N, C-alpha and C positions, 0 to 999 in steps of 0.2 A: 335929244337921249333917244336912242331906236331899241325899241325892245323886239327880242327875239319872240318869231308865231310860235300861237300857241296848237299843238297839233290836237290837244284833246279839243278844243274850244272850235278849231273849226271841224275837226268829226262830228262833234252837236249840233252845230249849225246845217252841218250839211244832212243828217238823219233824221235828227231827235224828232223833227215837227212828220216827218214823212215815213212813218213807220207803224203797223198793228200792235207790236207786240216789243216790251221797251226792256231789257232785260240786263242793262248796261249800265245805267244810271245810276248816283249815289245818293237817293232821295227816298222819300215814301209816296206813297200815294197820296195826292195833293186834297188839300181842305177847300170848299167852295165856301163864301162868304156864309151863307145860310147855316152851312154846318158850323162855322165859329159859332155865329150870334145863338144857336141854340145848345151850342155846348156850354156856352160861358154863359148864359142868361144876357144877355146885350140885346137891349128894348131896340128894337127898329128906329123909334120916335130919336134917342139916342143918337143916330145921327145929323139930326135937321140941326143938333145943336153945337156940331163942331163950327167953328169959326174958321173959314179958309186965310187966315194971314200966315204973316211969315214965321217960322220955327227957329229956335238957337242953335247957335254953332255946334254945340256938346247936344242937343236936343231939348225937347220939352221939360218941365222939373217932374211930371209924372210916371212919364215911359222911364225915366232915369232911373228913379226910386224904384219903379216895380224892377228893370233889371238890375238892378245892385241889391236890392234884397232874395232875387232870387237865384242871380246866379254870382255876384259878386259880394263883399262882405256887409254890406249894408251902406255904405258911403256913395252917396249918388254923385261926389266930385269928382270918382275915380273913373265914372261913366260919360263914355261918347257915344252917340246911338248914328250908324253911316248906313249909307248907300248896300245893303250886303255885307256879309264878309269882307267879300272881292274890296271896296272902298277901304275898308279896316286895314286890311294887309296892307294895301298900295300908302294909304297913310302914313300907317308905322314902320314901313319897311326906310319911304324916301326922306322921313325925319330924323329916324334914328344912327340912319347907315352915311357913312361919306364914303367916298374911292379911297382904295387900301385896306378899308374893315375886311375883318375875314369871319363867316360865319359858317355854323356847320347844323346840315340843313338831313334830316333820316329823307331816305330814299328806298325807295321810289316816293314820287313829293306831286303834291298839286304843284304847278307850274309854276302860283304866284309866289309861292313860296323861294324859289330859289332865282327865279327869272329877273326881278324887278333889281335883287343885289350885282346879280350879273351885268345889267344896263349901268345901274350906278357906279362901276368900275371896282367892286368889290371881291373877295376872294370865295369864294364858295367851296369849304370843302363836305364832302360827301360823309355820312354816316347810314351805309347802305343795312339793309335789313335783308339778309339771307334764303333764299328758298329751301337752303341743304338743310335748315334750321329751322323748318317752316315760318319762318318771316319774326320767331322772337328776337327782340331786341337784346343787341349785344350790347351791354353796359360797360363791360373792360375795353370793349373796340372803341366805344363814346371818346373812353379817357383819353387811349391813346391819339383820337383825332382833335383834342384840344389842346391850346397852345395859348401861350399868353399874348398873341394876338385878339383870340377870337374874343367878339364882343356878341355874338348873340348865339345864342341855340333857337332852331326851329322846328314846334312837333305839331304833328296831331295825333290824340291815342284817345279813343280807337283810329285805326289809321285806314285813310281812303288810298289806294288801291286794298292793300293787301287781307284787311279785318284784323291785323296785328292787336297787341295792348300791351298794357305793364301789369303787373300784381301793384297791389299798393305799395309794398315796401321796395317794387324798382323804383316808383313815381318818387317815393321819398330820394333815393339812390339819385336819382336825374336831378332835382333840384340841389339837390347837394352838391353833385358834376357843376351845376351852373354856377355856387354862392362859392363855392373852392377857388371858381376864376374870377369871380365878381361878373358873369356874363348874365345879358337880360333872356330870359329864358321866353319865349314866343311860342305861345302856349295856343294851338287852333283846337278850339273844342266841340267843333261841329257836332261831333257823333258822341256826344260824351255822355247822353242818356239811353242811348245804346246800346248798350249790353246785355247780354244770358248767362246769367247764374251770378253772378257777379256785381257789386257795387258799383256807381260810376266813381270814376277817378277823383280823387280830390281835387279843386284849379290851386292851382301854387301861388293865387293873390293873397291867398288865406295864411300862407306860410313864408314866402318869399315876395311879400309885396315889394319894395324896394325895387325891385327888377325883373319884374313879372307883367307879363303882355298879354293879358286872354281875351282873345278873337271867337266872338260865337255869331250865331244863325239862325233864323226862324226858318230857312231854305230844308236844311238836311232832315232832321226827323223830328220837324212840325209841319210839314206836309204844305208852306207857306212860300213859295219860292217866288211869287210874284208878287207879293208882298214889298221884296227888298228890302230887307230890315236883318242888320246887323249891328256889331256895337264892340267896344275896344273896353276890357276893365283894363286900366294903367295908373301910374302916379300924375297927380293933375297938370305936371309941370311939363309932361311930358305932350300929353292933350291938346297942353296948352299952344305947346309949340309945332302943331301941324295946323295951326289956324291960316296964316298966309298961302300955304298948300291948297286948304279945301275955299278961302275967298275967291280961290282959281278954277276951281273945279265943279262942287255942288252946293255950296254955302250952308243947307242945313235940307231935313227930313220936312216932307207936307203932314200939317198937323192930322190928316186924316189918317195918314199912316199911324202916327205917331200916339192916336188912339187904339186904332186896332192893336198895334204891338204893345201896349199896355197892357189889355186887357188879356192878352196871349200868355203876358208875363208872369202876370199873373195865377192866370190859371192852366200853367205849361204842362201839370202832370196829366190833367183830363185832357189835351189834347194831344199828347205823345205816347198815354198809355194804351189806348188801340192800335196805335200805328207800330207800339213794338211788338202785341204781341202779334199782330199781322204778319211783320218782318221774323219775330220768332218762330210762326207755324209756317213762313216762305223758306226758312231756313233747314226744317226737317224734312220738305220734301227736296230742297237742293240736296240733301246727306242721303237721301235715299234712290234720288234720280243717278247721284253718281257713283255712288253703288253698284250698280245695277249697269252702269256703262264706265266702269273703270278702265275700259280698253282705248276709251275716246276721248279722257278726262282725268287729270289728276288733280287732283279739288285740294287745298292748303285749307285748315279748319281757320274759320273767322270768329275772332273774339269779341267782336264790338263791329257795330256799323252795321252797314247794309252791304258792302260789296267785301269780294274775296277776287286773288290774281291766279285763277288756274291756269295750266298747262295744256294746251288743245294736242292730245301726243300727235307724234309725225307731222306736225305742221311747225315748220322754223321759222315761219314769218305769217303772223293772222291778219294779215294787214287783207290780203286781197280777199282772204276767206269771210271777213267780218265785212267790206265791200259787198261781197257776193250775196252774203247773208240779209244785210239791207234789201236791196237792191231787188234781189229775186222773192226772199224770204218775209220782206217786211217785219226782222227782227232787229233792234239796237243790239249789237253788244262791241265794244268798247276795244280795240286793238292796242295790244301792249307796249307797241311801238308810243304809245301818247305816252306810258310813261318808262319809256326805257329801257325795255324787256319787250321784244317783239314775237317773242315762243309764246306769250301768255297774253290774256284776256283780261280785262275788268269785268266780272258778273256781279249786276246789282240783282238782289233778291227783298227790297223794301217797296213794291208797288201791290198792286192788286192781284190777289192770289190766282183768281183766274186765267188772268192774263201770263203769270209770271209761270203756272204749269204751262198752257198752250207754247209757250218761248220756249221753255228746255226740252219739249217733244219734239219741234221745230229745230231745234239746234243739233239735238242727236240726229234728227233723220238729214241734217246737212252735214255732218262727220262722217256718216256710214256713208253719203253718195260720194264726199269726198274721197274714201280710202278707198273704195270700191274703183274709182277714177285713176289711182295712183296719185293724188294732188300730195303735194308736197308745197307750194305756195311759198316755194326759196323766193 
């Protein structure tokens, strides 16, 4: 089975580690092990007690219980711990779907939300979020996209890259649409707690447990991407069905990683509170910056997460501009071609505040220089 290449991962591979200012990523500022130990009160000597033996396929009892209590319905039998959300998505898609199945995917989308299904020979139906509507999800359109062949709906709200989200009422309607069709709802909740002025959306594992597949990660809102911890909350029989595939991939996580992940799950709000407040302050800076530079950028209002998907005015294809910004100015910005819209960019506001402001200032100068040169980068 061949997979289509990921423009996003290719871009991040090329520039992520070779810039000074990152205003393109979709996560928050990273924590150190010392930060985590201090915030969560983990004694240093407790690491010496960890025995580096194999873990189980689903994950250790303690970390599964912690995830079930924090993000699930309290039942650890419905939890599988994975190497990041990427493994979770791959395992679920590859196990659930068969050639000829149809899935509906919200777009723009993270590449694995659709590319795995396409590689399996599935029909992928786009549920587009339109910039003309400020990326507000159109559930009437979703109903029109559904058919008697729809096996799953794949969403992530708050949404990457647009920052769009659902109201609580829209979320309930979405669950109802899936239930009416008897379709699985694959709910990527990577940015669940990163909301501004509203409560996080309820996970459908609570009111649609028979067909909900909830996927989470410690990489985005929790500032722990290097820990490589994700999870799936799903019906136990579906989790067990992944074993043949996982036996040929990763087998299980390290008990060292599971130890830290269990503590993080138990103290999740302690870790995310400061990073959420930092993102909120950065968002205020971004709004003011965009207002002062409204001749350069058209900024849609994000309702959650730490990304937005603005249009760079006068640039029809932002790819060359983003290459130049990274190479010359050492600023990371992700061109919209990575998400199917070359006129836009993914702009991330979750990182350190000082670097974020400096990155925005550099972006404004580069845009003005580009305009003075008459560059359109078509």
